[in-house]
C-alpha positions in Angstrom: 14.4 11.8 -10.0 15.4 15.5 -9.6 14.5 18.9 -10.9 10.9 18.0 -11.6 7.9 20.3 -10.9 5.5 18.3 -8.8 2.5 20.6 -9.6 2.8 20.0 -13.4 1.1 16.7 -13.2 1.1 15.5 -16.8 4.8 16.2 -17.4 5.6 14.9 -13.9 3.8 11.6 -14.6 5.6 11.2 -17.9 9.0 11.7 -16.3 8.1 9.5 -13.3 7.0 6.7 -15.7 10.4 6.8 -17.5 12.3 5.9 -14.3 9.8 3.8 -12.4 10.0 0.0 -12.7 6.4 -1.3 -13.1 5.0 2.2 -13.5 4.2 4.9 -11.0 2.0 3.9 -8.1 -0.5 6.5 -6.8 -0.8 7.1 -3.1 -3.5 5.0 -1.4 -4.1 7.5 1.4 -2.7 10.5 3.2 1.0 10.8 4.0 1.6 9.8 7.6 4.2 11.8 9.6 4.7 9.9 12.9 6.4 11.0 16.1 10.0 9.8 16.4 10.2 6.1 17.2 13.2 5.0 19.2 13.0 1.6 17.4 13.9 3.1 14.1 17.7 2.7 14.5 17.3 -1.0 15.4 15.1 -1.4 12.3 17.9 0.1 10.2 20.5 -2.1 12.0 18.5 -5.2 11.0 18.3 -4.2 7.4 22.0 -3.2 7.3 22.9 -6.7 8.7 20.7 -8.4 6.1 22.1 -6.4 3.2 25.7 -7.1 4.4 24.9 -10.8 4.7 23.7 -10.8 1.1 26.3 -8.7 -0.6 29.3 -9.0 1.7 32.1 -6.6 0.7 30.2 -5.6 -2.5 28.3 -3.2 -0.2 31.1 -0.7 0.1 29.2 1.6 2.5 25.8 1.5 4.1 24.3 4.3 6.2 21.0 5.2 7.8 19.8 8.5 6.3 16.6 10.5 6.1 14.4 11.6 9.0 14.3 8.3 10.8 18.1 8.6 11.3 17.6 11.9 13.3 16.7 11.4 16.9 13.6 13.3 17.9 12.6 14.2 14.3 9.0 13.2 13.2 9.0 11.2 10.0 7.2 8.8 7.7 7.7 5.4 9.3 10.0 4.4 6.5 13.7 3.6 6.9 15.9 5.3 4.3 19.2 3.5 3.7 22.0 4.7 1.4 24.4 2.2 0.0 27.5 2.5 -2.2 28.5 -0.3 -4.6 31.4 -0.3 -7.1 29.2 0.7 -10.0 25.4 0.9 -9.8 25.1 0.5 -13.6 26.7 -2.9 -13.3 23.5 -4.3 -11.9 24.4 -8.0 -12.3 27.1 -7.5 -9.6 24.6 -6.8 -6.9 20.9 -6.7 -8.0 20.1 -10.4 -8.6 21.3 -11.3 -5.1 19.2 -8.6 -3.5 16.1 -9.5 -5.6 16.5 -13.2 -4.7 16.3 -12.0 -1.0 13.0 -10.2 -1.7 14.2 -6.6 -2.5 12.4 -5.0 -5.4 13.9 -2.5 -7.8 11.5 0.4 -8.2 13.6 3.3 -9.7 16.4 3.5 -12.1 17.8 7.0 -12.7 20.9 6.8 -15.0 21.0 10.6 -15.4 21.1 11.3 -11.7 24.3 9.7 -10.3 23.2 6.3 -11.7 20.8 6.1 -8.7 18.8 2.9 -8.0 16.0 2.6 -5.5 14.9 -0.7 -4.0 12.1 -1.5 -1.6 12.6 -3.9 1.2 11.1 -7.4 1.5 9.2 -7.2 4.7 9.6 -3.7 6.2 8.9 -0.2 4.7 12.3 0.8 3.6 14.0 2.6 0.7 17.5 1.4 -0.3 19.2 4.2 -2.3 22.1 2.7 -4.3 24.9 5.0 -5.6 28.3 4.3 -7.1 31.4 4.5 -4.8 32.4 8.1 -4.0 29.2 9.7 -5.1 28.8 13.3 -4.0 25.0 12.7 -3.3 25.9 10.3 -0.5 28.0 12.9 1.1 25.2 15.4 0.7 22.7 13.0 2.4 25.1 12.4 5.3 25.7 16.1 5.7 22.0 16.9 5.9 21.5 14.1 8.4 24.3 15.2 10.6 23.4 18.8 10.5 19.8 18.0 11.6 21.2 15.8 14.4 23.2 18.8 15.6 20.9 21.8 15.0 17.6 21.9 16.9 16.3 25.0 15.0 16.6 23.4 11.6 15.3 20.1 12.9 12.2 21.9 14.0 11.9 23.9 10.8 12.2 20.7 8.7 9.6 18.9 10.9 7.1 21.8 10.5 7.5 22.0 6.7 7.2 18.2 6.3 3.9 18.2 8.3 2.6 21.1 6.2 3.5 19.4 2.9 2.2 16.0 4.0 -1.2 17.6 4.7 -1.5 18.5 1.0 -3.1 16.3 -1.6 -0.5 14.5 -3.7 -1.0 11.8 -6.3 2.5 10.3 -5.9 4.8 10.1 -2.9 7.6 11.4 -5.1 5.7 14.7 -5.5 5.8 15.1 -1.7 9.5 14.3 -1.6 10.3 16.7 -4.4 8.3 19.5 -2.7 10.8 19.5 0.2 13.6 20.6 -2.1 13.3 24.3 -1.1 13.6 23.7 2.6 16.3 21.1 2.1 18.3 23.6 0.0 17.9 26.3 2.6 19.1 24.0 5.4 22.0 22.7 3.4 23.1 26.3 2.6 23.2 27.0 6.3 25.1 23.8 7.1 27.7 24.6 4.4 28.1 28.3 5.3 28.7 27.2 8.9 31.6 25.0 7.8 29.8 21.9 9.0 31.0 19.4 10.0 33.9 20.9 11.9 37.3 19.6 11.0 
């Protein structure tokens, strides 16, 4: 879900309801931003291994993304995973096997790179599924790698996340969307710096 205005609640809820499987789920408490946990990469590794054991070579690419993939960066204790499959719209090729293993489809966004979002069976994770070669995957990896390499932007992003998490949001997606400005600013710096170097 992109290009929504998180402060226009009625329109936001309508748009969110259109893409959310089972309807939008309001937050049950404040958003928690935790200190970096050195166990997060291992949590990711376990989920990657489980997904690969389920899908085999149907999982064309799996990567750890988001704040938990950046050493030293405070984050929500939620592991973000990006996965490429041949065609996300061809759900019978991958979704039933993931659902049989306990993964739950929560978002279906055909207008945004055919994105699908699944929640994990026993750990707080998001599995973002995109079609092979999707530019959004490259953007996520660029953002991750730039934050890994740039302490100033890592600190800026941590500060803005804490400020935004302290606000009252009805839905987690509103918090996520509210980070768009700082993400855009950081991405512009990464791109103008020619990152990553050849």
